[in-house]
Backbone as numpy.savetxt, mean C-alpha at the origin, in Angstrom:
# Nx Ny Nz CAx CAy CAz Cx Cy Cz
-7.09 -12.19 -5.39 -7.12 -10.75 -4.55 -8.21 -9.09 -5.28
-7.76 -9.32 -6.51 -8.32 -8.45 -7.99 -9.73 -8.44 -6.93
-10.37 -9.28 -6.78 -11.91 -9.53 -6.30 -12.18 -8.75 -5.75
-11.10 -9.07 -4.24 -11.55 -8.24 -2.56 -11.04 -6.89 -3.06
-10.09 -6.24 -4.02 -10.26 -5.48 -4.08 -11.44 -4.29 -4.62
-11.54 -4.88 -5.97 -12.79 -4.32 -6.58 -13.69 -4.16 -4.92
-14.21 -5.29 -5.00 -15.42 -5.13 -3.37 -15.19 -3.88 -2.78
-14.04 -3.77 -1.81 -13.65 -2.77 -0.68 -13.94 -1.48 -1.43
-14.42 -1.11 -2.97 -14.23 0.09 -3.68 -15.81 0.25 -3.29
-16.54 -0.33 -3.35 -17.87 -0.70 -2.88 -18.64 -1.21 -1.57
-17.73 -1.02 -0.95 -18.79 -1.09 0.19 -19.79 -0.54 0.87
-20.25 0.99 0.46 -20.82 1.78 1.04 -21.69 0.91 0.34
-21.99 0.59 -1.14 -23.35 -0.17 -1.86 -23.38 -1.60 -1.24
-22.88 -2.11 -0.90 -22.84 -3.52 -0.38 -23.96 -3.52 0.47
-23.48 -2.48 1.58 -23.69 -2.67 3.05 -25.58 -1.67 2.49
-26.27 -1.11 1.95 -27.16 -0.34 1.41 -27.65 -1.11 0.30
-27.49 -2.47 0.50 -28.76 -3.86 -0.44 -28.90 -4.56 0.90
-28.78 -4.57 1.81 -29.32 -5.36 3.33 -28.84 -4.86 4.26
-28.77 -3.79 4.86 -28.10 -3.93 6.84 -27.72 -5.31 7.13
-27.92 -6.02 7.24 -27.31 -7.16 8.15 -26.87 -8.15 6.40
-27.04 -7.85 5.55 -26.27 -8.63 4.12 -25.44 -8.21 4.18
-25.25 -7.03 4.39 -24.29 -5.90 4.13 -23.20 -6.23 4.80
-23.46 -5.99 6.12 -22.46 -6.34 7.23 -22.28 -7.97 7.41
-22.46 -8.64 7.17 -22.23 -10.45 6.87 -20.96 -10.38 5.81
-21.51 -9.97 4.52 -20.10 -9.38 3.15 -19.01 -8.85 3.31
-19.32 -7.21 3.93 -18.03 -7.33 4.69 -17.42 -7.62 5.79
-18.01 -8.68 6.38 -17.18 -9.16 7.49 -16.32 -10.24 7.20
-17.19 -10.82 5.81 -16.60 -12.05 5.42 -15.78 -11.99 4.30
-15.44 -10.45 3.65 -14.10 -9.80 2.67 -13.29 -9.74 3.89
-13.11 -9.11 4.93 -12.39 -8.90 6.06 -12.04 -10.17 6.46
-12.35 -11.15 6.61 -11.98 -12.34 7.56 -11.23 -13.40 6.26
-11.60 -13.31 4.99 -11.10 -13.82 3.81 -9.42 -12.76 3.39
-9.41 -11.56 3.90 -8.20 -10.89 3.92 -7.66 -11.33 4.95
-7.92 -11.53 6.22 -7.03 -12.12 6.76 -6.44 -13.56 6.49
-7.45 -14.07 5.97 -6.82 -16.01 5.50 -5.79 -16.04 4.49
-6.00 -14.66 3.46 -4.72 -14.87 2.43 -3.70 -14.70 3.27
-3.74 -13.87 4.76 -2.33 -13.34 5.60 -1.50 -14.56 6.19
-2.34 -15.49 6.92 -2.41 -15.83 7.55 -2.25 -17.46 6.95
-2.70 -17.87 6.07 -2.74 -19.07 5.26 -2.09 -18.93 3.65
-1.90 -18.33 3.22 -1.75 -18.57 1.74 -0.34 -17.32 1.66
0.45 -17.26 2.27 1.46 -16.10 2.11 3.04 -17.82 2.45
4.20 -17.17 1.63 5.18 -18.09 2.39 5.33 -17.22 3.21
6.76 -17.94 3.97 7.39 -17.74 5.40 8.28 -16.20 5.08
8.67 -16.56 3.56 9.04 -14.52 3.12 7.83 -13.64 3.32
6.42 -14.08 3.34 5.84 -13.16 3.12 5.32 -12.52 1.81
6.06 -13.36 0.92 5.31 -13.32 -0.34 4.12 -14.34 -0.96
3.07 -13.73 -1.12 1.74 -14.41 -1.63 1.55 -15.79 -2.40
1.15 -16.90 -2.23 1.33 -17.44 -3.56 0.44 -17.36 -4.64
0.75 -17.89 -5.92 1.03 -17.24 -7.04 -0.90 -18.24 -7.66
-0.64 -19.02 -6.60 -2.05 -20.00 -6.93 -2.56 -21.18 -5.90
-3.36 -21.67 -5.54 -3.53 -22.26 -4.69 -3.75 -23.96 -4.64
-2.34 -24.30 -5.95 -1.95 -26.04 -5.30 -0.34 -25.60 -5.05
0.28 -23.93 -4.87 1.96 -24.20 -4.30 1.59 -24.47 -2.92
3.15 -24.99 -2.53 2.83 -25.36 -0.83 3.07 -24.21 -0.48
2.85 -23.65 0.63 3.77 -22.52 1.19 4.99 -22.48 1.98
5.37 -23.85 2.44 6.25 -24.41 3.00 7.93 -24.66 1.61
7.63 -24.54 0.59 8.17 -25.38 -0.35 8.93 -23.85 -1.29
9.54 -23.58 -0.62 11.03 -22.08 -1.71 11.11 -21.94 -2.89
10.64 -23.73 -2.98 10.91 -23.28 -4.85 10.33 -22.77 -5.26
8.90 -22.42 -4.59 7.49 -22.24 -5.03 7.82 -20.20 -4.78
8.31 -20.20 -3.59 8.60 -18.57 -3.78 9.22 -17.97 -4.78
8.47 -17.71 -5.87 9.21 -17.10 -7.26 8.30 -15.59 -7.60
7.84 -15.93 -7.59 6.88 -14.79 -8.10 6.34 -13.69 -7.50
7.35 -12.34 -7.81 7.23 -11.11 -6.83 6.75 -10.38 -8.38
5.03 -10.21 -8.30 4.73 -9.36 -9.48 2.98 -8.69 -9.08
2.71 -7.86 -9.85 1.30 -7.32 -9.37 0.42 -8.19 -9.75
0.50 -8.68 -10.86 -0.39 -9.58 -11.23 -0.42 -10.80 -10.18
0.61 -11.77 -9.97 1.16 -12.75 -8.94 2.08 -13.04 -8.26
1.65 -12.95 -6.84 2.65 -12.67 -5.85 2.01 -11.17 -5.02
2.84 -10.94 -4.06 2.79 -9.36 -3.24 2.67 -8.66 -3.07
3.11 -7.67 -4.67 2.36 -6.54 -4.87 1.09 -6.26 -5.34
0.34 -6.98 -5.85 -1.01 -6.52 -6.02 -1.64 -7.03 -4.61
-0.79 -7.74 -3.65 -1.87 -8.08 -2.61 -2.06 -6.91 -1.28
-0.16 -6.23 -1.55 -0.40 -4.80 -1.21 -0.98 -4.04 -1.26
-1.62 -4.16 -1.80 -2.60 -2.82 -3.14 -4.01 -3.33 -2.27
-4.29 -4.54 -1.99 -5.81 -4.74 -0.99 -5.26 -4.17 0.21
-4.54 -4.67 1.10 -3.83 -4.19 2.31 -3.98 -3.17 2.75
-3.57 -1.79 1.62 -4.02 -0.91 1.40 -5.38 0.16 1.55
-6.29 -0.30 0.72 -7.72 -0.43 0.78 -8.44 -0.75 1.90
-7.51 -1.76 2.27 -8.10 -2.63 3.56 -8.19 -1.43 4.88
-7.37 -1.39 4.92 -6.50 0.07 6.03 -7.26 0.68 5.93
-8.06 1.17 4.63 -9.23 2.53 4.53 -10.65 2.05 5.18
-10.95 0.78 4.98 -12.22 0.57 5.33 -12.69 -0.16 6.24
-11.49 -0.91 6.52 -11.43 -1.64 8.52 -10.46 -0.81 9.09
-10.82 0.64 8.93 -9.93 1.12 10.14 -10.06 1.07 11.44
-10.84 0.53 12.32 -11.09 0.45 13.51 -10.81 -1.02 13.79
-10.39 -1.59 12.64 -9.54 -3.34 12.77 -8.16 -3.31 13.67
-8.33 -4.21 15.09 -7.30 -4.90 15.57 -5.96 -4.96 14.45
-6.16 -5.16 13.46 -5.13 -5.92 12.74 -5.17 -4.16 11.95
-3.47 -4.26 11.83 -2.63 -2.88 11.40 -2.39 -3.77 9.93
-3.08 -3.19 9.19 -3.01 -3.55 7.29 -2.14 -2.75 7.20
-2.03 -1.20 7.07 -1.07 -0.71 6.64 0.98 -0.56 7.64
0.45 -1.23 8.35 1.50 -2.29 8.63 2.31 -3.53 7.62
0.96 -3.87 7.86 1.30 -5.25 7.03 1.53 -5.36 5.79
0.80 -4.10 5.03 1.74 -3.69 3.65 2.93 -3.10 3.47
3.05 -2.47 4.76 4.90 -1.98 4.84 5.71 -3.18 4.72
4.92 -4.01 5.65 6.45 -5.11 5.55 6.59 -6.00 4.75
5.07 -6.58 3.77 5.55 -7.10 2.76 6.18 -6.36 1.46
5.91 -4.65 1.71 7.17 -4.47 0.25 8.31 -4.22 0.50
8.89 -4.29 1.67 10.39 -3.83 2.60 10.87 -5.59 2.34
10.19 -6.43 2.89 10.84 -7.76 2.67 11.16 -8.13 1.91
10.28 -8.24 0.63 9.37 -9.01 -0.19 9.63 -8.42 -1.67
9.11 -6.82 -2.00 8.94 -6.67 -3.57 10.10 -5.52 -3.53
10.73 -4.85 -2.59 11.99 -4.13 -2.74 13.32 -4.37 -3.67
13.85 -6.06 -2.56 14.21 -6.84 -2.75 14.41 -8.06 -3.78
13.24 -8.09 -4.04 12.77 -8.52 -5.71 12.91 -8.25 -6.64
12.02 -7.13 -6.22 11.42 -6.77 -7.46 11.68 -6.06 -8.84
13.01 -6.36 -9.19 13.52 -5.56 -10.38 13.23 -7.17 -11.45
12.48 -6.79 -12.13 11.89 -8.24 -12.69 12.97 -7.97 -13.83
12.64 -9.45 -15.04 13.68 -9.16 -15.82 11.93 -9.58 -16.73
11.63 -9.14 -16.72 10.30 -9.88 -17.64 9.62 -8.51 -18.32
10.46 -6.99 -18.02 10.08 -5.85 -18.48 9.80 -4.55 -17.96
9.47 -3.69 -18.97 8.90 -1.84 -17.51 7.84 -2.33 -16.99
6.47 -3.05 -18.33 5.14 -2.71 -17.53 4.92 -3.08 -15.88
3.42 -3.42 -16.29 2.64 -3.20 -15.35 2.02 -4.28 -14.01
1.74 -5.28 -14.73 1.48 -7.05 -14.88 2.25 -7.09 -14.19
3.96 -7.91 -14.84 4.63 -8.35 -14.15 6.36 -7.89 -14.89
6.36 -6.66 -14.73 7.18 -5.56 -14.82 7.86 -5.03 -13.83
8.71 -4.47 -14.21 8.77 -3.02 -12.73 8.04 -2.01 -12.45
7.34 -1.59 -13.49 6.79 -0.76 -13.67 5.67 -0.65 -12.01
4.87 -2.14 -12.20 3.98 -3.06 -11.61 4.70 -2.76 -10.07
5.87 -3.22 -9.45 5.97 -3.39 -8.44 6.14 -1.86 -7.93
7.24 -1.31 -8.81 7.33 0.58 -8.19 5.43 1.15 -7.52
4.82 0.53 -8.22 3.24 0.88 -7.65 2.67 0.79 -6.28
3.35 0.03 -5.55 3.02 -1.03 -4.64 3.80 0.63 -4.07
5.06 0.92 -3.80 5.81 1.85 -3.57 5.36 3.73 -3.14
4.58 3.47 -4.18 4.11 4.99 -4.91 2.61 5.05 -4.01
2.01 3.97 -3.56 0.76 3.62 -3.04 0.98 3.63 -1.94
1.87 3.20 -1.24 1.93 3.54 0.51 1.62 4.25 0.36
3.35 5.78 -0.09 3.23 6.91 0.02 2.24 7.77 0.09
1.70 7.27 -1.34 0.14 8.24 -1.36 -0.82 8.04 0.25
-1.12 6.74 -0.19 -1.86 6.33 1.56 -1.57 7.14 2.91
0.28 7.01 3.10 0.62 7.90 4.25 0.09 9.78 4.42
0.63 10.23 3.11 -0.04 11.42 3.30 -1.54 11.48 2.96
-1.91 10.88 2.72 -3.73 10.96 2.86 -3.72 10.91 4.02
-3.22 10.43 5.08 -4.03 9.87 6.35 -2.88 10.87 7.08
-1.65 11.57 6.97 -1.85 12.50 7.39 -2.42 13.73 7.43
-3.25 14.05 5.81 -3.84 15.06 5.69 -4.85 14.64 6.44
-5.77 13.48 6.92 -6.81 12.84 7.27 -5.93 13.93 8.59
-4.97 13.26 9.40 -4.69 14.11 11.17 -4.92 15.46 10.72
-4.50 16.23 10.08 -4.62 17.48 10.07 -5.73 18.48 9.99
-6.66 17.38 9.26 -7.92 18.67 8.90 -8.45 18.20 10.26
-8.37 17.22 11.12 -9.05 16.93 12.17 -8.55 17.53 13.48
-7.28 18.13 13.55 -6.84 18.84 14.33 -7.10 20.31 14.43
-7.10 20.49 13.25 -7.87 21.93 12.84 -9.36 22.26 13.33
-9.75 21.43 12.62 -11.49 20.99 13.16 -11.45 20.87 14.68
-10.82 20.41 15.50 -10.78 21.18 17.07 -10.34 22.44 17.14
-9.11 22.69 16.75 -8.46 24.39 17.41 -10.28 25.13 16.75
-10.77 25.11 15.09 -11.60 25.68 15.46 -13.18 25.91 16.32
-13.09 24.24 16.59 -14.39 24.43 17.11 -13.91 24.70 19.47
-12.64 25.12 19.18 -11.89 25.41 20.46 -11.90 24.49 21.66
-11.74 23.28 21.16 -12.51 22.11 22.12 -10.78 22.25 22.77
-10.28 21.91 23.59 -9.05 21.92 24.05 -8.55 20.64 25.11
-7.31 20.38 24.43 -6.97 18.62 24.41 -6.30 19.10 26.64
-6.98 17.71 27.46 -6.26 17.86 28.42 -4.87 16.48 28.80
-4.75 16.92 29.93 -3.90 16.16 30.24 -3.88 15.69 31.23
-2.95 14.38 31.93 -3.60 13.93 33.43 -2.18 14.43 33.38
-1.99 15.41 34.83 -0.94 15.99 35.73 -0.28 13.99 36.57
1.12 14.91 36.92 2.05 13.66 37.25 1.85 13.41 38.83
2.27 12.10 39.03 2.25 12.03 40.39 3.10 12.83 41.89
4.11 13.47 40.63 4.96 14.39 41.77 4.81 16.06 41.27
3.74 16.24 40.64 3.35 17.23 40.13 1.87 17.92 39.99
1.48 19.48 40.27 0.11 19.75 39.90 -0.14 20.51 38.82
1.24 20.43 37.82 1.02 21.12 36.47 0.52 20.68 35.32
-0.47 20.46 34.41 -0.80 19.86 33.62 0.26 19.34 32.30
0.85 18.40 32.25 1.48 17.69 31.27 1.46 18.62 29.47
2.54 19.42 29.56 2.37 19.58 27.98 3.73 18.41 27.34
3.06 18.61 25.96 3.64 17.83 24.67 4.83 18.36 24.44
6.09 17.88 24.65 7.62 18.73 24.31 7.24 18.94 22.65
7.38 20.58 22.33 7.46 20.93 21.29 9.00 19.89 20.23
9.85 19.89 20.54 10.94 19.03 20.69 10.42 17.72 19.90
10.12 16.89 20.52 9.13 15.15 20.72 8.80 16.32 19.62
8.00 17.36 19.19 6.56 16.69 18.38 6.88 16.92 17.32
8.41 17.62 17.04 9.48 17.79 15.69 9.81 16.59 16.01
10.22 15.97 15.63 10.69 14.82 15.88 10.45 13.23 15.57
9.30 13.52 16.10 7.98 12.50 15.59 7.76 12.91 13.97
7.27 14.73 13.58 6.47 15.02 12.43 8.40 14.98 11.85
9.07 14.71 11.64 10.41 14.72 11.15 10.32 13.60 10.47
10.35 12.26 12.00 10.45 10.85 11.11 9.11 10.17 10.41
8.41 10.74 10.82 7.22 10.31 9.75 6.95 11.18 8.37
7.67 12.24 8.28 8.36 12.58 7.03 9.78 11.75 6.37
10.46 11.32 6.80 11.05 9.94 6.65 10.76 9.69 5.99
10.07 8.88 7.01 9.51 7.27 6.38 8.56 7.49 4.89
7.76 8.54 5.41 7.01 9.00 3.97 7.90 9.02 2.32
8.85 9.10 2.55 9.63 9.45 1.54 10.61 8.98 1.22
11.23 7.86 2.32 11.80 6.94 1.74 10.84 5.94 0.72
9.46 6.19 0.79 8.49 5.08 0.15 8.82 5.57 -1.06
8.75 6.67 -1.40 8.75 7.48 -2.82 10.06 7.02 -3.12
10.90 7.36 -3.09 12.68 7.00 -2.80 12.74 5.68 -3.41
11.32 4.98 -3.04 11.89 2.90 -3.45 11.36 3.30 -4.82
10.43 3.78 -5.77 9.72 3.90 -6.37 10.54 5.11 -6.95
11.36 6.06 -6.90 11.97 6.71 -7.72 13.39 5.39 -8.30
13.65 5.13 -7.80 14.81 4.28 -7.61 14.48 2.64 -8.81
12.95 2.73 -8.63 12.79 1.43 -9.94 12.04 2.04 -10.82
11.73 3.21 -10.85 11.57 3.74 -11.68 13.46 4.19 -12.96
14.10 4.34 -12.27 15.71 4.91 -12.85 15.93 3.57 -12.90
15.90 2.28 -12.32 16.66 1.03 -13.22 15.84 0.74 -14.04
14.76 1.03 -14.15 13.87 0.30 -15.66 14.14 1.24 -16.95
14.39 2.87 -16.61 14.76 2.85 -17.70 16.33 2.91 -18.00
17.22 3.01 -17.36 18.26 2.19 -17.35 18.63 1.39 -18.27
17.97 0.62 -18.01 17.76 -0.75 -18.85 16.76 -1.43 -20.08
15.85 0.22 -20.24 14.94 -0.18 -21.11 15.23 -0.64 -22.52
16.89 -0.35 -22.88 17.17 -0.93 -24.59 16.71 -2.52 -24.37
17.33 -3.35 -22.71 16.74 -4.33 -23.58 15.80 -5.20 -22.33
15.21 -4.41 -21.82 13.80 -4.96 -20.75 12.68 -4.76 -21.65
12.70 -3.43 -22.62 11.18 -3.34 -22.98 10.59 -4.17 -24.42
11.91 -5.12 -25.03 11.24 -5.84 -25.95 10.51 -7.80 -25.05
10.22 -7.38 -23.77 10.81 -8.95 -23.20 9.06 -9.63 -23.46
8.09 -8.55 -22.44 6.78 -8.80 -22.86 6.25 -9.17 -24.41
5.11 -10.02 -24.31 4.34 -9.71 -25.35 4.24 -8.41 -26.41
3.43 -7.70 -25.23 2.47 -6.58 -26.04 3.91 -5.43 -25.41
4.75 -5.26 -26.45 5.67 -4.39 -25.54 4.67 -2.69 -25.13
4.28 -1.98 -26.64 3.49 -1.06 -26.31 1.97 -0.57 -25.16
1.70 -1.80 -24.43 0.62 -2.28 -23.71 0.55 -1.41 -22.70
-0.69 -1.24 -22.08 -0.57 -0.20 -20.84 -0.15 -1.29 -19.67
-0.35 -2.49 -19.63 -0.07 -3.83 -18.53 1.36 -4.68 -18.98
1.85 -4.35 -20.21 2.48 -5.49 -20.66 3.82 -4.37 -20.85
3.57 -3.10 -21.32 4.40 -2.23 -22.01 5.12 -0.92 -21.01
5.71 -0.02 -22.45 6.03 1.30 -22.24 4.62 2.23 -21.27
3.83 1.75 -22.06 2.66 2.26 -21.65 2.66 2.13 -20.06
2.56 1.13 -19.51 2.65 1.84 -17.96 3.63 2.24 -17.69
4.80 2.08 -17.77 6.13 2.99 -16.90 6.32 4.19 -17.50
5.27 4.89 -18.76 5.11 6.04 -18.78 4.41 6.76 -18.08
3.10 6.15 -17.65 2.27 6.58 -16.19 3.31 6.85 -15.23
4.15 5.43 -14.99 4.42 5.52 -13.17 5.45 6.75 -13.30
6.35 7.19 -14.28 6.84 8.20 -14.16 5.99 9.73 -14.36
5.00 9.89 -15.01 3.97 10.78 -14.45 3.65 10.91 -13.41
2.93 10.05 -13.17 2.46 9.81 -11.08 3.95 9.84 -10.09
4.98 10.10 -10.75 6.23 10.47 -9.62 6.57 11.54 -9.79
6.47 12.49 -10.52 6.17 13.43 -11.46 5.43 14.12 -10.02
3.85 13.30 -9.65 3.27 14.37 -9.67 2.19 13.57 -8.61
2.49 12.60 -7.74 1.62 12.01 -6.88 0.44 12.33 -6.83
-0.21 14.03 -6.71 -0.96 14.36 -5.96 -2.35 14.29 -7.10
-1.68 14.38 -8.73 -2.61 14.01 -9.46 -2.05 12.67 -10.39
-2.62 11.71 -9.66 -2.23 10.72 -10.31 -3.15 10.20 -11.48
-1.72 9.37 -12.72 -3.11 9.25 -13.98 -3.38 7.52 -14.45
-3.06 7.10 -13.32 -3.56 5.72 -13.68 -4.68 5.32 -13.77
-5.29 4.61 -14.79 -7.18 4.37 -15.15 -7.01 3.74 -13.45
-8.50 4.44 -13.29 -9.36 4.13 -11.75 -7.71 3.23 -11.23
-7.13 3.58 -10.77 -6.18 3.66 -9.59 -6.35 4.89 -8.85
């Protein structure tokens, strides 16, 4: 998952190496992502921690972490949603499903408050979805503004019983917009809930990992999460 996530950040460079080869590589990356979802996930939606695990064995379905399990896979799916935006598969919906059904109910870990295998890492899955939805909304607004600026008008097919063009109901538009806002905020709320839990139980969780003050295992990861929750428009997580 980590390798695929890294490769997706350099799709333009991969394609520029050789047109035909580049397209083949990006296609192979997408195929691999799909195989992970279809063949390498437990029935719960959690990702297998290693190739030797049997996905039908519930005993192996234990790890829900950034380093092992669904959390890191969510970040890959979100990146795939950006790169393969024209795909028949909705990677964003896949990421949201895993986050709701796996990470949220099982992500309050006992191994510490860090990123690698701690609570902060799982909180970042929710924050990443929130930021992804915000970015999509900004792009849609920008597209609408571009249409308005060019003077392009949207046309609507007339109904069979009237020659009057159909117009979208302002009330329905507002309800749809409010629903999207609520869906965005629920992901941010989930991240806040995990962060609050980490703070409340910091006394007995901060010494669980072997490196309690490191970025990935210790308190430094929680600190960066808290800063990012204050202002998610200016993420401070390195390379995130």
